TITOR-430255 format. One record per residue: x, y, z of N, C-alpha, C in turn. Coordinates in Angstrom, 3 decimals, m for minus. Layout:
BEGIN
<rec><n_xx>X</n_xx><n_yy>Y</n_yy><n_zz>Z</n_zz><ca_xx>X</ca_xx><ca_yy>Y</ca_yy><ca_zz>Z</ca_zz><c_xx>X</c_xx><c_yy>Y</c_yy><c_zz>Z</c_zz></rec>
...
END
This chain:
BEGIN
<rec><n_xx>55.650</n_xx><n_yy>108.947</n_yy><n_zz>136.761</n_zz><ca_xx>55.881</ca_xx><ca_yy>107.524</ca_yy><ca_zz>136.493</ca_zz><c_xx>54.874</c_xx><c_yy>106.690</c_yy><c_zz>137.277</c_zz></rec>
<rec><n_xx>54.378</n_xx><n_yy>105.647</n_yy><n_zz>136.660</n_zz><ca_xx>53.361</ca_xx><ca_yy>104.839</ca_yy><ca_zz>137.317</ca_zz><c_xx>54.007</c_xx><c_yy>103.752</c_yy><c_zz>138.180</c_zz></rec>
<rec><n_xx>53.268</n_xx><n_yy>103.360</n_yy><n_zz>139.191</n_zz><ca_xx>53.753</ca_xx><ca_yy>102.326</ca_yy><ca_zz>140.094</ca_zz><c_xx>53.574</c_xx><c_yy>100.954</c_yy><c_zz>139.458</c_zz></rec>
<rec><n_xx>54.204</n_xx><n_yy>99.972</n_yy><n_zz>140.055</n_zz><ca_xx>54.082</ca_xx><ca_yy>98.590</ca_yy><ca_zz>139.592</ca_zz><c_xx>52.629</c_xx><c_yy>98.117</c_yy><c_zz>139.745</c_zz></rec>
<rec><n_xx>51.984</n_xx><n_yy>98.529</n_yy><n_zz>140.835</n_zz><ca_xx>50.584</ca_xx><ca_yy>98.152</ca_yy><ca_zz>141.037</ca_zz><c_xx>49.719</c_xx><c_yy>98.748</c_yy><c_zz>139.930</c_zz></rec>
<rec><n_xx>49.994</n_xx><n_yy>100.000</n_yy><n_zz>139.527</n_zz><ca_xx>49.233</ca_xx><ca_yy>100.617</ca_yy><ca_zz>138.438</ca_zz><c_xx>49.427</c_xx><c_yy>99.842</c_yy><c_zz>137.137</c_zz></rec>
<rec><n_xx>50.643</n_xx><n_yy>99.380</n_yy><n_zz>136.905</n_zz><ca_xx>50.935</ca_xx><ca_yy>98.600</ca_yy><ca_zz>135.705</ca_zz><c_xx>50.126</c_xx><c_yy>97.296</c_yy><c_zz>135.713</c_zz></rec>
<rec><n_xx>50.071</n_xx><n_yy>96.651</n_yy><n_zz>136.872</n_zz><ca_xx>49.294</ca_xx><ca_yy>95.420</ca_yy><ca_zz>137.013</ca_zz><c_xx>47.825</c_xx><c_yy>95.688</c_yy><c_zz>136.738</c_zz></rec>
<rec><n_xx>47.294</n_xx><n_yy>96.752</n_yy><n_zz>137.333</n_zz><ca_xx>45.874</ca_xx><ca_yy>97.026</ca_yy><ca_zz>137.191</ca_zz><c_xx>45.514</c_xx><c_yy>97.427</c_yy><c_zz>135.761</c_zz></rec>
<rec><n_xx>46.422</n_xx><n_yy>98.087</n_yy><n_zz>135.050</n_zz><ca_xx>46.168</ca_xx><ca_yy>98.391</ca_yy><ca_zz>133.634</ca_zz><c_xx>46.107</c_xx><c_yy>97.106</c_yy><c_zz>132.826</c_zz></rec>
<rec><n_xx>47.025</n_xx><n_yy>96.183</n_yy><n_zz>133.111</n_zz><ca_xx>47.027</ca_xx><ca_yy>94.902</ca_yy><ca_zz>132.400</ca_zz><c_xx>45.749</c_xx><c_yy>94.124</c_yy><c_zz>132.707</c_zz></rec>
<rec><n_xx>45.382</n_xx><n_yy>94.051</n_yy><n_zz>133.972</n_zz><ca_xx>44.171</ca_xx><ca_yy>93.341</ca_yy><ca_zz>134.379</ca_zz><c_xx>42.944</c_xx><c_yy>93.994</c_yy><c_zz>133.731</c_zz></rec>
<rec><n_xx>42.920</n_xx><n_yy>95.306</n_yy><n_zz>133.697</n_zz><ca_xx>41.801</ca_xx><ca_yy>96.033</ca_yy><ca_zz>133.107</ca_zz><c_xx>41.628</c_xx><c_yy>95.695</c_yy><c_zz>131.629</c_zz></rec>
<rec><n_xx>42.731</n_xx><n_yy>95.674</n_yy><n_zz>130.896</n_zz><ca_xx>42.672</ca_xx><ca_yy>95.338</ca_yy><ca_zz>129.464</ca_zz><c_xx>42.162</c_xx><c_yy>93.909</c_yy><c_zz>129.257</c_zz></rec>
<rec><n_xx>42.659</n_xx><n_yy>92.986</n_yy><n_zz>130.066</n_zz><ca_xx>42.224</ca_xx><ca_yy>91.598</ca_yy><ca_zz>129.936</ca_zz><c_xx>40.783</c_xx><c_yy>91.427</c_yy><c_zz>130.396</c_zz></rec>
<rec><n_xx>40.370</n_xx><n_yy>92.210</n_yy><n_zz>131.394</n_zz><ca_xx>38.973</ca_xx><ca_yy>92.157</ca_yy><ca_zz>131.853</ca_zz><c_xx>38.034</c_xx><c_yy>92.607</c_yy><c_zz>130.740</c_zz></rec>
<rec><n_xx>38.446</n_xx><n_yy>93.620</n_yy><n_zz>129.983</n_zz><ca_xx>37.635</ca_xx><ca_yy>94.055</ca_yy><ca_zz>128.835</ca_zz><c_xx>37.406</c_xx><c_yy>92.906</c_yy><c_zz>127.868</c_zz></rec>
<rec><n_xx>38.450</n_xx><n_yy>92.150</n_yy><n_zz>127.600</n_zz><ca_xx>38.346</ca_xx><ca_yy>91.007</ca_yy><ca_zz>126.685</ca_zz><c_xx>37.418</c_xx><c_yy>89.943</c_yy><c_zz>127.266</c_zz></rec>
<rec><n_xx>37.611</n_xx><n_yy>89.628</n_yy><n_zz>128.548</n_zz><ca_xx>36.786</ca_xx><ca_yy>88.601</ca_yy><ca_zz>129.196</ca_zz><c_xx>35.311</c_xx><c_yy>89.005</c_yy><c_zz>129.193</c_zz></rec>
<rec><n_xx>35.047</n_xx><n_yy>90.277</n_yy><n_zz>129.446</n_zz><ca_xx>33.664</ca_xx><ca_yy>90.772</ca_yy><ca_zz>129.453</ca_zz><c_xx>33.068</c_xx><c_yy>90.710</c_yy><c_zz>128.052</c_zz></rec>
<rec><n_xx>33.840</n_xx><n_yy>91.098</n_yy><n_zz>127.048</n_zz><ca_xx>33.355</ca_xx><ca_yy>91.060</ca_yy><ca_zz>125.668</ca_zz><c_xx>33.082</c_xx><c_yy>89.636</c_yy><c_zz>125.207</c_zz></rec>
<rec><n_xx>33.873</n_xx><n_yy>88.691</n_yy><n_zz>125.683</n_zz><ca_xx>33.741</ca_xx><ca_yy>87.298</ca_yy><ca_zz>125.254</ca_zz><c_xx>32.607</c_xx><c_yy>86.555</c_yy><c_zz>125.945</c_zz></rec>
<rec><n_xx>32.111</n_xx><n_yy>87.088</n_yy><n_zz>127.044</n_zz><ca_xx>31.054</ca_xx><ca_yy>86.417</ca_yy><ca_zz>127.791</ca_zz><c_xx>29.691</c_xx><c_yy>86.832</c_yy><c_zz>127.238</c_zz></rec>
<rec><n_xx>28.816</n_xx><n_yy>85.869</n_yy><n_zz>126.971</n_zz><ca_xx>27.507</ca_xx><ca_yy>86.228</ca_yy><ca_zz>126.410</ca_zz><c_xx>26.671</c_xx><c_yy>87.123</c_yy><c_zz>127.326</c_zz></rec>
<rec><n_xx>26.973</n_xx><n_yy>87.126</n_yy><n_zz>128.616</n_zz><ca_xx>26.248</ca_xx><ca_yy>87.959</ca_yy><ca_zz>129.564</ca_zz><c_xx>27.130</c_xx><c_yy>89.069</c_yy><c_zz>130.124</c_zz></rec>
<rec><n_xx>28.241</n_xx><n_yy>89.322</n_yy><n_zz>129.456</n_zz><ca_xx>29.209</ca_xx><ca_yy>90.300</ca_yy><ca_zz>129.930</ca_zz><c_xx>28.673</c_xx><c_yy>91.713</c_yy><c_zz>130.079</c_zz></rec>
<rec><n_xx>27.673</n_xx><n_yy>92.052</n_yy><n_zz>129.264</n_zz><ca_xx>27.140</ca_xx><ca_yy>93.417</ca_yy><ca_zz>129.354</ca_zz><c_xx>26.470</c_xx><c_yy>93.681</c_yy><c_zz>130.698</c_zz></rec>
<rec><n_xx>26.142</n_xx><n_yy>92.629</n_yy><n_zz>131.434</n_zz><ca_xx>25.521</ca_xx><ca_yy>92.777</ca_yy><ca_zz>132.750</ca_zz><c_xx>26.540</c_xx><c_yy>92.898</c_yy><c_zz>133.875</c_zz></rec>
<rec><n_xx>27.815</n_xx><n_yy>92.829</n_yy><n_zz>133.535</n_zz><ca_xx>28.877</ca_xx><ca_yy>92.769</ca_yy><ca_zz>134.537</ca_zz><c_xx>29.523</c_xx><c_yy>94.140</c_yy><c_zz>134.734</c_zz></rec>
<rec><n_xx>29.761</n_xx><n_yy>94.474</n_yy><n_zz>136.004</n_zz><ca_xx>30.467</ca_xx><ca_yy>95.702</ca_yy><ca_zz>136.363</ca_zz><c_xx>31.972</c_xx><c_yy>95.403</c_yy><c_zz>136.354</c_zz></rec>
<rec><n_xx>32.691</n_xx><n_yy>96.038</n_yy><n_zz>135.456</n_zz><ca_xx>34.120</ca_xx><ca_yy>95.786</ca_yy><ca_zz>135.312</ca_zz><c_xx>34.874</c_xx><c_yy>95.989</c_yy><c_zz>136.628</c_zz></rec>
<rec><n_xx>34.457</n_xx><n_yy>96.961</n_yy><n_zz>137.411</n_zz><ca_xx>35.125</ca_xx><ca_yy>97.216</ca_yy><ca_zz>138.696</ca_zz><c_xx>35.076</c_xx><c_yy>95.983</c_yy><c_zz>139.601</c_zz></rec>
<rec><n_xx>33.976</n_xx><n_yy>95.236</n_yy><n_zz>139.529</n_zz><ca_xx>33.844</ca_xx><ca_yy>94.023</ca_yy><ca_zz>140.337</ca_zz><c_xx>34.756</c_xx><c_yy>92.909</c_yy><c_zz>139.829</c_zz></rec>
<rec><n_xx>35.081</n_xx><n_yy>92.945</n_yy><n_zz>138.562</n_zz><ca_xx>35.942</ca_xx><ca_yy>91.922</ca_yy><ca_zz>137.964</ca_zz><c_xx>37.409</c_xx><c_yy>92.161</c_yy><c_zz>138.332</c_zz></rec>
<rec><n_xx>37.835</n_xx><n_yy>93.405</n_yy><n_zz>138.325</n_zz><ca_xx>39.247</ca_xx><ca_yy>93.701</ca_yy><ca_zz>138.592</ca_zz><c_xx>39.564</c_xx><c_yy>93.846</c_yy><c_zz>140.080</c_zz></rec>
<rec><n_xx>38.555</n_xx><n_yy>94.134</n_yy><n_zz>140.901</n_zz><ca_xx>38.767</ca_xx><ca_yy>94.381</ca_yy><ca_zz>142.332</ca_zz><c_xx>39.496</c_xx><c_yy>93.253</c_yy><c_zz>143.065</c_zz></rec>
<rec><n_xx>39.207</n_xx><n_yy>91.984</n_yy><n_zz>142.778</n_zz><ca_xx>39.905</ca_xx><ca_yy>90.929</ca_yy><ca_zz>143.519</ca_zz><c_xx>41.432</c_xx><c_yy>90.979</c_yy><c_zz>143.370</c_zz></rec>
<rec><n_xx>41.918</n_xx><n_yy>91.450</n_yy><n_zz>142.231</n_zz><ca_xx>43.365</ca_xx><ca_yy>91.504</ca_yy><ca_zz>142.038</ca_zz><c_xx>43.990</c_xx><c_yy>92.604</c_yy><c_zz>142.885</c_zz></rec>
<rec><n_xx>43.298</n_xx><n_yy>93.698</n_yy><n_zz>143.013</n_zz><ca_xx>43.755</ca_xx><ca_yy>94.765</ca_yy><ca_zz>143.894</ca_zz><c_xx>43.793</c_xx><c_yy>94.265</c_yy><c_zz>145.339</c_zz></rec>
<rec><n_xx>42.766</n_xx><n_yy>93.514</n_yy><n_zz>145.720</n_zz><ca_xx>42.706</ca_xx><ca_yy>92.948</ca_yy><ca_zz>147.070</ca_zz><c_xx>43.832</c_xx><c_yy>91.941</c_yy><c_zz>147.311</c_zz></rec>
<rec><n_xx>44.135</n_xx><n_yy>91.127</n_yy><n_zz>146.304</n_zz><ca_xx>45.229</ca_xx><ca_yy>90.159</ca_yy><ca_zz>146.450</ca_zz><c_xx>46.549</c_xx><c_yy>90.868</c_yy><c_zz>146.743</c_zz></rec>
<rec><n_xx>46.781</n_xx><n_yy>91.980</n_yy><n_zz>146.053</n_zz><ca_xx>48.014</ca_xx><ca_yy>92.733</ca_yy><ca_zz>146.289</ca_zz><c_xx>47.963</c_xx><c_yy>93.465</c_yy><c_zz>147.629</c_zz></rec>
<rec><n_xx>46.830</n_xx><n_yy>94.053</n_yy><n_zz>147.930</n_zz><ca_xx>46.672</ca_xx><ca_yy>94.790</ca_yy><ca_zz>149.185</ca_zz><c_xx>46.901</c_xx><c_yy>93.873</c_yy><c_zz>150.382</c_zz></rec>
<rec><n_xx>46.358</n_xx><n_yy>92.668</n_yy><n_zz>150.308</n_zz><ca_xx>46.478</ca_xx><ca_yy>91.708</ca_yy><ca_zz>151.404</ca_zz><c_xx>47.757</c_xx><c_yy>90.882</c_yy><c_zz>151.331</c_zz></rec>
<rec><n_xx>48.609</n_xx><n_yy>91.221</n_yy><n_zz>150.386</n_zz><ca_xx>49.908</ca_xx><ca_yy>90.569</ca_yy><ca_zz>150.207</ca_zz><c_xx>49.806</c_xx><c_yy>89.069</c_yy><c_zz>149.976</c_zz></rec>
<rec><n_xx>48.710</n_xx><n_yy>88.660</n_yy><n_zz>149.330</n_zz><ca_xx>48.560</ca_xx><ca_yy>87.264</ca_yy><ca_zz>148.920</ca_zz><c_xx>49.436</c_xx><c_yy>87.021</c_yy><c_zz>147.702</c_zz></rec>
<rec><n_xx>49.430</n_xx><n_yy>87.983</n_yy><n_zz>146.789</n_zz><ca_xx>50.294</ca_xx><ca_yy>87.977</ca_yy><ca_zz>145.615</ca_zz><c_xx>50.916</c_xx><c_yy>89.354</c_yy><c_zz>145.466</c_zz></rec>
<rec><n_xx>52.134</n_xx><n_yy>89.373</n_yy><n_zz>144.981</n_zz><ca_xx>52.777</ca_xx><ca_yy>90.660</ca_yy><ca_zz>144.708</ca_zz><c_xx>52.476</c_xx><c_yy>91.080</c_yy><c_zz>143.272</c_zz></rec>
<rec><n_xx>52.719</n_xx><n_yy>92.336</n_yy><n_zz>143.005</n_zz><ca_xx>52.543</ca_xx><ca_yy>92.839</ca_yy><ca_zz>141.638</ca_zz><c_xx>53.446</c_xx><c_yy>92.073</c_yy><c_zz>140.680</c_zz></rec>
<rec><n_xx>54.671</n_xx><n_yy>91.795</n_yy><n_zz>141.100</n_zz><ca_xx>55.600</ca_xx><ca_yy>91.036</ca_yy><ca_zz>140.251</ca_zz><c_xx>55.069</c_xx><c_yy>89.636</c_yy><c_zz>139.940</c_zz></rec>
<rec><n_xx>54.465</n_xx><n_yy>88.992</n_yy><n_zz>140.931</n_zz><ca_xx>53.921</ca_xx><ca_yy>87.648</ca_yy><ca_zz>140.705</ca_zz><c_xx>52.773</c_xx><c_yy>87.695</c_yy><c_zz>139.701</c_zz></rec>
<rec><n_xx>51.924</n_xx><n_yy>88.687</n_yy><n_zz>139.820</n_zz><ca_xx>50.801</ca_xx><ca_yy>88.805</ca_yy><ca_zz>138.880</ca_zz><c_xx>51.319</c_xx><c_yy>89.120</c_yy><c_zz>137.483</c_zz></rec>
<rec><n_xx>52.307</n_xx><n_yy>90.014</n_yy><n_zz>137.400</n_zz><ca_xx>52.865</ca_xx><ca_yy>90.354</ca_yy><ca_zz>136.088</ca_zz><c_xx>53.551</c_xx><c_yy>89.163</c_yy><c_zz>135.433</c_zz></rec>
<rec><n_xx>54.042</n_xx><n_yy>88.240</n_yy><n_zz>136.231</n_zz><ca_xx>54.750</ca_xx><ca_yy>87.086</ca_yy><ca_zz>135.671</ca_zz><c_xx>53.795</c_xx><c_yy>86.038</c_yy><c_zz>135.095</c_zz></rec>
<rec><n_xx>52.506</n_xx><n_yy>86.139</n_yy><n_zz>135.421</n_zz><ca_xx>51.533</ca_xx><ca_yy>85.175</ca_yy><ca_zz>134.904</ca_zz><c_xx>51.248</c_xx><c_yy>85.453</c_yy><c_zz>133.432</c_zz></rec>
<rec><n_xx>51.162</n_xx><n_yy>84.414</n_yy><n_zz>132.618</n_zz><ca_xx>50.832</ca_xx><ca_yy>84.603</ca_yy><ca_zz>131.199</ca_zz><c_xx>49.435</c_xx><c_yy>85.188</c_yy><c_zz>131.022</c_zz></rec>
<rec><n_xx>49.270</n_xx><n_yy>85.958</n_yy><n_zz>129.964</n_zz><ca_xx>47.957</ca_xx><ca_yy>86.552</ca_yy><ca_zz>129.668</ca_zz><c_xx>46.860</c_xx><c_yy>85.501</c_yy><c_zz>129.614</c_zz></rec>
<rec><n_xx>47.148</n_xx><n_yy>84.345</n_yy><n_zz>129.050</n_zz><ca_xx>46.144</ca_xx><ca_yy>83.297</ca_yy><ca_zz>128.919</ca_zz><c_xx>45.632</c_xx><c_yy>82.849</c_yy><c_zz>130.286</c_zz></rec>
<rec><n_xx>46.534</n_xx><n_yy>82.721</n_yy><n_zz>131.253</n_zz><ca_xx>46.126</ca_xx><ca_yy>82.318</ca_yy><ca_zz>132.601</ca_zz><c_xx>45.261</c_xx><c_yy>83.392</c_yy><c_zz>133.252</c_zz></rec>
<rec><n_xx>45.706</n_xx><n_yy>84.630</n_yy><n_zz>133.148</n_zz><ca_xx>44.924</ca_xx><ca_yy>85.724</ca_yy><ca_zz>133.731</ca_zz><c_xx>43.563</c_xx><c_yy>85.848</c_yy><c_zz>133.048</c_zz></rec>
<rec><n_xx>43.547</n_xx><n_yy>85.723</n_yy><n_zz>131.741</n_zz><ca_xx>42.292</ca_xx><ca_yy>85.831</ca_yy><ca_zz>131.008</ca_zz><c_xx>41.327</c_xx><c_yy>84.720</c_yy><c_zz>131.415</c_zz></rec>
<rec><n_xx>41.829</n_xx><n_yy>83.530</n_yy><n_zz>131.615</n_zz><ca_xx>40.991</ca_xx><ca_yy>82.406</ca_yy><ca_zz>132.041</ca_zz><c_xx>40.403</c_xx><c_yy>82.693</c_yy><c_zz>133.432</c_zz></rec>
<rec><n_xx>41.211</n_xx><n_yy>83.223</n_yy><n_zz>134.338</n_zz><ca_xx>40.726</ca_xx><ca_yy>83.551</ca_yy><ca_zz>135.687</ca_zz><c_xx>39.709</c_xx><c_yy>84.686</c_yy><c_zz>135.636</c_zz></rec>
<rec><n_xx>40.007</n_xx><n_yy>85.694</n_yy><n_zz>134.830</n_zz><ca_xx>39.076</ca_xx><ca_yy>86.811</ca_yy><ca_zz>134.691</ca_zz><c_xx>37.755</c_xx><c_yy>86.347</c_yy><c_zz>134.092</c_zz></rec>
<rec><n_xx>37.820</n_xx><n_yy>85.428</n_yy><n_zz>133.150</n_zz><ca_xx>36.596</ca_xx><ca_yy>84.885</ca_yy><ca_zz>132.550</ca_zz><c_xx>35.748</c_xx><c_yy>84.188</c_yy><c_zz>133.611</c_zz></rec>
<rec><n_xx>36.405</n_xx><n_yy>83.503</n_yy><n_zz>134.541</n_zz><ca_xx>35.672</ca_xx><ca_yy>82.865</ca_yy><ca_zz>135.640</ca_zz><c_xx>34.986</c_xx><c_yy>83.879</c_yy><c_zz>136.533</c_zz></rec>
<rec><n_xx>35.681</n_xx><n_yy>84.970</n_yy><n_zz>136.807</n_zz><ca_xx>35.092</ca_xx><ca_yy>86.027</ca_yy><ca_zz>137.632</ca_zz><c_xx>33.934</c_xx><c_yy>86.682</c_yy><c_zz>136.888</c_zz></rec>
<rec><n_xx>34.119</n_xx><n_yy>86.932</n_yy><n_zz>135.590</n_zz><ca_xx>33.040</ca_xx><ca_yy>87.519</ca_yy><ca_zz>134.786</ca_zz><c_xx>31.817</c_xx><c_yy>86.600</c_yy><c_zz>134.826</c_zz></rec>
<rec><n_xx>32.025</n_xx><n_yy>85.308</n_yy><n_zz>134.668</n_zz><ca_xx>30.908</ca_xx><ca_yy>84.358</ca_yy><ca_zz>134.699</ca_zz><c_xx>30.194</c_xx><c_yy>84.399</c_yy><c_zz>136.050</c_zz></rec>
<rec><n_xx>30.968</n_xx><n_yy>84.446</n_yy><n_zz>137.131</n_zz><ca_xx>30.367</ca_xx><ca_yy>84.508</ca_yy><ca_zz>138.467</ca_zz><c_xx>29.575</c_xx><c_yy>85.800</c_yy><c_zz>138.642</c_zz></rec>
<rec><n_xx>30.134</n_xx><n_yy>86.903</n_yy><n_zz>138.173</n_zz><ca_xx>29.429</ca_xx><ca_yy>88.186</ca_yy><ca_zz>138.271</ca_zz><c_xx>28.174</c_xx><c_yy>88.188</c_yy><c_zz>137.395</c_zz></rec>
<rec><n_xx>28.258</n_xx><n_yy>87.583</n_yy><n_zz>136.225</n_zz><ca_xx>27.082</ca_xx><ca_yy>87.511</ca_yy><ca_zz>135.347</ca_zz><c_xx>25.971</c_xx><c_yy>86.716</c_yy><c_zz>136.014</c_zz></rec>
<rec><n_xx>26.329</n_xx><n_yy>85.636</n_yy><n_zz>136.701</n_zz><ca_xx>25.334</ca_xx><ca_yy>84.870</ca_yy><ca_zz>137.444</ca_zz><c_xx>24.690</c_xx><c_yy>85.745</c_yy><c_zz>138.511</c_zz></rec>
<rec><n_xx>25.518</n_xx><n_yy>86.501</n_yy><n_zz>139.211</n_zz><ca_xx>25.018</ca_xx><ca_yy>87.343</ca_yy><ca_zz>140.304</ca_zz><c_xx>24.043</c_xx><c_yy>88.390</c_yy><c_zz>139.787</c_zz></rec>
<rec><n_xx>24.387</n_xx><n_yy>89.032</n_yy><n_zz>138.686</n_zz><ca_xx>23.546</ca_xx><ca_yy>90.105</ca_yy><ca_zz>138.166</ca_zz><c_xx>22.427</c_xx><c_yy>89.585</c_yy><c_zz>137.281</c_zz></rec>
<rec><n_xx>22.517</n_xx><n_yy>88.344</n_yy><n_zz>136.877</n_zz><ca_xx>21.512</ca_xx><ca_yy>87.784</ca_yy><ca_zz>135.982</ca_zz><c_xx>20.360</c_xx><c_yy>87.109</c_yy><c_zz>136.690</c_zz></rec>
<rec><n_xx>20.259</n_xx><n_yy>87.277</n_yy><n_zz>137.986</n_zz><ca_xx>19.155</ca_xx><ca_yy>86.666</ca_yy><ca_zz>138.722</ca_zz><c_xx>19.311</c_xx><c_yy>85.169</c_yy><c_zz>138.867</c_zz></rec>
<rec><n_xx>20.542</n_xx><n_yy>84.715</n_yy><n_zz>138.940</n_zz><ca_xx>20.817</ca_xx><ca_yy>83.292</ca_yy><ca_zz>139.065</ca_zz><c_xx>20.229</c_xx><c_yy>82.730</c_yy><c_zz>140.354</c_zz></rec>
<rec><n_xx>20.058</n_xx><n_yy>81.448</n_yy><n_zz>140.368</n_zz><ca_xx>19.583</ca_xx><ca_yy>80.767</ca_yy><ca_zz>141.563</ca_zz><c_xx>20.708</c_xx><c_yy>80.484</c_yy><c_zz>142.546</c_zz></rec>
<rec><n_xx>21.929</n_xx><n_yy>80.870</n_yy><n_zz>142.182</n_zz><ca_xx>23.048</ca_xx><ca_yy>80.656</ca_yy><ca_zz>143.086</ca_zz><c_xx>22.964</c_xx><c_yy>81.625</c_yy><c_zz>144.260</c_zz></rec>
<rec><n_xx>23.356</n_xx><n_yy>81.129</n_yy><n_zz>145.419</n_zz><ca_xx>23.384</ca_xx><ca_yy>81.986</ca_yy><ca_zz>146.606</ca_zz><c_xx>24.660</c_xx><c_yy>82.828</c_yy><c_zz>146.599</c_zz></rec>
<rec><n_xx>24.690</n_xx><n_yy>83.827</n_yy><n_zz>147.448</n_zz><ca_xx>25.895</ca_xx><ca_yy>84.663</ca_yy><ca_zz>147.578</ca_zz><c_xx>27.094</c_xx><c_yy>83.809</c_yy><c_zz>147.980</c_zz></rec>
<rec><n_xx>26.873</n_xx><n_yy>82.833</n_yy><n_zz>148.832</n_zz><ca_xx>27.963</ca_xx><ca_yy>81.953</ca_yy><ca_zz>149.267</ca_zz><c_xx>28.497</c_xx><c_yy>81.122</c_yy><c_zz>148.098</c_zz></rec>
<rec><n_xx>27.611</n_xx><n_yy>80.645</n_yy><n_zz>147.247</n_zz><ca_xx>28.043</ca_xx><ca_yy>79.869</ca_yy><ca_zz>146.088</ca_zz><c_xx>28.834</c_xx><c_yy>80.738</c_yy><c_zz>145.119</c_zz></rec>
<rec><n_xx>28.393</n_xx><n_yy>81.977</n_yy><n_zz>144.918</n_zz><ca_xx>29.131</ca_xx><ca_yy>82.896</ca_yy><ca_zz>144.053</ca_zz><c_xx>30.504</c_xx><c_yy>83.185</c_yy><c_zz>144.630</c_zz></rec>
<rec><n_xx>30.584</n_xx><n_yy>83.355</n_yy><n_zz>145.949</n_zz><ca_xx>31.877</ca_xx><ca_yy>83.577</ca_yy><ca_zz>146.597</ca_zz><c_xx>32.790</c_xx><c_yy>82.371</c_yy><c_zz>146.397</c_zz></rec>
<rec><n_xx>32.223</n_xx><n_yy>81.177</n_yy><n_zz>146.458</n_zz><ca_xx>33.012</ca_xx><ca_yy>79.964</ca_yy><ca_zz>146.259</ca_zz><c_xx>33.568</c_xx><c_yy>79.906</c_yy><c_zz>144.835</c_zz></rec>
<rec><n_xx>32.778</n_xx><n_yy>80.293</n_yy><n_zz>143.857</n_zz><ca_xx>33.239</ca_xx><ca_yy>80.308</ca_yy><ca_zz>142.465</ca_zz><c_xx>34.391</c_xx><c_yy>81.294</c_yy><c_zz>142.311</c_zz></rec>
<rec><n_xx>34.222</n_xx><n_yy>82.485</n_yy><n_zz>142.855</n_zz><ca_xx>35.259</ca_xx><ca_yy>83.500</ca_yy><ca_zz>142.758</ca_zz><c_xx>36.523</c_xx><c_yy>83.049</c_yy><c_zz>143.481</c_zz></rec>
<rec><n_xx>36.379</n_xx><n_yy>82.497</n_yy><n_zz>144.680</n_zz><ca_xx>37.535</ca_xx><ca_yy>82.022</ca_yy><ca_zz>145.435</ca_zz><c_xx>38.250</c_xx><c_yy>80.893</c_yy><c_zz>144.694</c_zz></rec>
<rec><n_xx>37.485</n_xx><n_yy>80.041</n_yy><n_zz>144.040</n_zz><ca_xx>38.079</ca_xx><ca_yy>78.961</ca_yy><ca_zz>143.269</ca_zz><c_xx>38.933</c_xx><c_yy>79.513</c_yy><c_zz>142.134</c_zz></rec>
<rec><n_xx>38.400</n_xx><n_yy>80.493</n_yy><n_zz>141.411</n_zz><ca_xx>39.146</ca_xx><ca_yy>81.100</ca_yy><ca_zz>140.309</ca_zz><c_xx>40.405</c_xx><c_yy>81.776</c_yy><c_zz>140.825</c_zz></rec>
<rec><n_xx>40.292</n_xx><n_yy>82.519</n_yy><n_zz>141.903</n_zz><ca_xx>41.452</ca_xx><ca_yy>83.219</ca_yy><ca_zz>142.453</ca_zz><c_xx>42.408</c_xx><c_yy>82.255</c_yy><c_zz>143.133</c_zz></rec>
<rec><n_xx>41.887</n_xx><n_yy>81.186</n_yy><n_zz>143.723</n_zz><ca_xx>42.737</ca_xx><ca_yy>80.208</ca_yy><ca_zz>144.389</ca_zz><c_xx>43.705</c_xx><c_yy>79.540</c_yy><c_zz>143.426</c_zz></rec>
<rec><n_xx>43.268</n_xx><n_yy>79.337</n_yy><n_zz>142.203</n_zz><ca_xx>44.148</ca_xx><ca_yy>78.735</ca_yy><ca_zz>141.212</ca_zz><c_xx>45.294</c_xx><c_yy>79.681</c_yy><c_zz>140.863</c_zz></rec>
<rec><n_xx>45.028</n_xx><n_yy>80.982</n_yy><n_zz>140.903</n_zz><ca_xx>46.106</ca_xx><ca_yy>81.960</ca_yy><ca_zz>140.662</ca_zz><c_xx>47.095</c_xx><c_yy>81.882</c_yy><c_zz>141.822</c_zz></rec>
<rec><n_xx>46.591</n_xx><n_yy>81.856</n_yy><n_zz>143.049</n_zz><ca_xx>47.471</ca_xx><ca_yy>81.798</ca_yy><ca_zz>144.212</ca_zz><c_xx>48.338</c_xx><c_yy>80.549</c_yy><c_zz>144.169</c_zz></rec>
<rec><n_xx>47.744</n_xx><n_yy>79.427</n_yy><n_zz>143.769</n_zz><ca_xx>48.483</ca_xx><ca_yy>78.165</ca_yy><ca_zz>143.711</ca_zz><c_xx>49.599</c_xx><c_yy>78.194</c_yy><c_zz>142.685</c_zz></rec>
<rec><n_xx>49.400</n_xx><n_yy>78.813</n_yy><n_zz>141.573</n_zz><ca_xx>50.430</ca_xx><ca_yy>78.884</ca_yy><ca_zz>140.528</ca_zz><c_xx>51.535</c_xx><c_yy>79.855</c_yy><c_zz>140.871</c_zz></rec>
<rec><n_xx>51.172</n_xx><n_yy>80.930</n_yy><n_zz>141.560</n_zz><ca_xx>52.170</ca_xx><ca_yy>81.957</ca_yy><ca_zz>141.870</ca_zz><c_xx>53.038</c_xx><c_yy>81.548</c_yy><c_zz>143.042</c_zz></rec>
<rec><n_xx>52.522</n_xx><n_yy>80.676</n_yy><n_zz>143.895</n_zz><ca_xx>53.233</ca_xx><ca_yy>80.354</ca_yy><ca_zz>145.122</ca_zz><c_xx>54.110</c_xx><c_yy>79.212</c_yy><c_zz>145.036</c_zz></rec>
END
């Protein structure tokens, strides 16, 4: 039987596939980098698996799309600095934390 965290990561993985496919630069993105922040949120107890599972697919997909965009910038030779990319990612994840809390 799979754990609740595994269930969350399967859901995130499926939605990440959609976000990557929908992004014009998605082919440049490493899926592992897109899903990793959610594992970290659970590991650091910022959000529980139950809280993530309670979020609608549309909300998660929107957040994942933001992460995909940030990763595409990073791998696409963007002029953004690492700090700016971190700010974009934190902004996307911060909105998840705000809704769950």
